[in-house]
DRENPAMAR-249615 format. One record per residue: x, y, z of N, C-alpha, C, O in turn. Coordinates in steps of 0.02 Angstrom, whole numbers, plus 50000, padded with zeros to 5 digits. Example, Ala and Ser with C-alpha at 12.3 -4.5 7.8 and 13.67 -1.06 7.14 Angstrom:
BEGIN
506604971650390506154977550390506604983550390507124983450423506424988850354506844994750357506455000250394506705005750402
% end
This chain:
BEGIN
482365167151139483085165351150483425171151186483315176951168483825169751233484185174851272484785176951231485145172651206484895183251222485495185751192486085184751236486055186251295486655182151207487245181151246487715187251234487885189251178487905189951291488375195751292489025192951318489185193751377489415189651276489995186051300490615190951303490635196151271491145188851346491745192851356492145193651293492535198351288492075189251245492455189451184492255195551142492685198851113491645196751139491375201451092491145208251123491045213151088491065208251188490785213951227491235215851282491565211551311491275222451298491635225051354491195224151416490595223051411491535224751474491155223851536490575229151540490015227351556490715235551525490095240351528489545238651481488955239551495489755236051421489235233951373488805227951400488205227651390489145223251434488785217951467488335220351520487775217951525488565225251563488125227951615487515231251583486955230251607487585235051531487075238351498486575232951466485965233651472486845227951435486445223051404485995219251459485415217551447486295218151515485925214951571485345219451595484815216751610485425226251601484945230451618484385229951570483795229951590484545229651507484025229351452483625222351461483005222051462484015217551466483645210551474483255210151537482715207151537483495213051593483105212551652482435216151648481945214251682482415221151607481835225351598481445223351535480975226951516481605218151504481245215351447481225220251391480705221051358481785223751378481805229251328482125226051267482715224151271481795225251211482095222051153482635226751123482515232851117483245223851103483775227551081484165223951026484045217951018484575226750992485065223650949485715226450966485775232150989486255222350954486935224350968487375224050906487245220250860487885228050907488415228050852488065228950784488245225550736487595233350779487235234950717487625239750678487955244150706487625239150611487995244050571487475248650535486985246450504487615254950541487245260250503487755263650459488225266950481487625262750395488095265350343488775263450353489235267550344488885256950372489535254650382489865255650448490425253350458489515259250497489835260850557489435257250615488825257650621489815253850654489505249650707489265253750767489585258450791488685251550788488325254750845488335249450903488205243550890488475251550966488525246451016487815243251031487755237151035487275247451038486605245251052486125249551013486185255551004485615245750989485045249050958484405246950991484235241050992484065251851018483445250451051482915254751013482835260651026482565251450968482105254850925482475259850883482895257950843482305266350892482655271450857483155274950898483325280550879483405272250953483905275050994484515270950989484525265051006485045274150965485735271650962486115273051023486165278851043486385268151054486755269351117487515267451110487675261751091487935272051124488645270651123488915270851191488775275351231489315265551205489535265051275490315264851274490615261451232490655268551321491365268451322491665274951338491305279751347492295275251343492685281351352493055284051292493455288651295492895280751236493245282651173492985289351147492415291351161493435292851108493215299551083492725297951025492765293050989492265302651021491685301550973491885303250907492245308150897491675299050857491755300250784491215304750759490645302650755491345310650744490845315350723490495313650661489905315250654490825310350614490545307850552490025302250567489475302250538490185297950608489795292650630489155295050664488595292850649489255299950712488695302850748488195306550697487585305850701488495310350650488085313550601487685308450560487085309350549488005303350539487675298250499487085295050538486545294050510487195293650602486665290150642486085295550647485515293450639486185301750659485645306650662485295307750600484685308550599485685307850545485385308850480484945303250458484515304250415485045296950486484645291350473484055290550519483735285350522483915296050557483325295950597483365293050664482845291750695483975291750690484045288950756484205294150809484495299250791484035293250870484235297050927484855294050951484935287950948485315298150975485965295750998486075297251071485955302751095486325292051107486465292551175487165289851191487375284851162487535293351237488175290751257488165288951330487845292451369488505283651348488555281751418489285279851426489575275851390489575283251481490295281651493490325275251539489845273051571490905272651537491045266351577490935268051649490615264251685491185273551671491115275551743490345275951762490155273851816489915278551719489215278751736488965271551749488585270451796489145266851709488915260151717489235256351777488925252251810489865257951790490185254951847489935257851915489835254051963489845264351918489665267551981488935268551992488695268252049488545269751938487805270951948487405267551898487065270751859487425260751897487025257251845486285258351857485885258251810486095259451921485385260151936485125267051911484535267551894485545272251907485345278451877485315277651799484885280751768485735273951772485655272751698485015268851685484665270351636484845264051725484255259951717483605264451725483135264051687483635268851778483055273551785482955278151725482385279051703483485281051698483465285351645483205281851580482815284651541483435275651571483205271751518482465270451523482105271251474482235268451577481525266851585481085273351579480545273151550481325278851607480935284951605480915288351535480395290851513481495288351503481565292651442481705288751377481335289851329482155284751373482395282151312481875277751278481765278351218481565273351315481105269051281480475271751256480075268251224480385278151270479765282251244479935285051177479485287051140480585285251160480765288351096480585284251037480715286350981
% end
């Protein structure tokens, strides 16, 4: 079944990133909670946060302490260079 990334629950940058994942057949989960804190995307053991919001250091610490790798992608990166994000994803993140 195809995951729906609708406008009601996901920002435009999140939808762009989700489409990159789907296009490359990379399994992922969205809006997952780790110790009560929501993660935008989870790809295996890689937690991906998307947006321009300031980072929550307690949330980041919790993610890392639970054995996940953490990556941040800004809205601008997804708007202006989605192909670079896709290339980095394929080369690096899915190997973690």
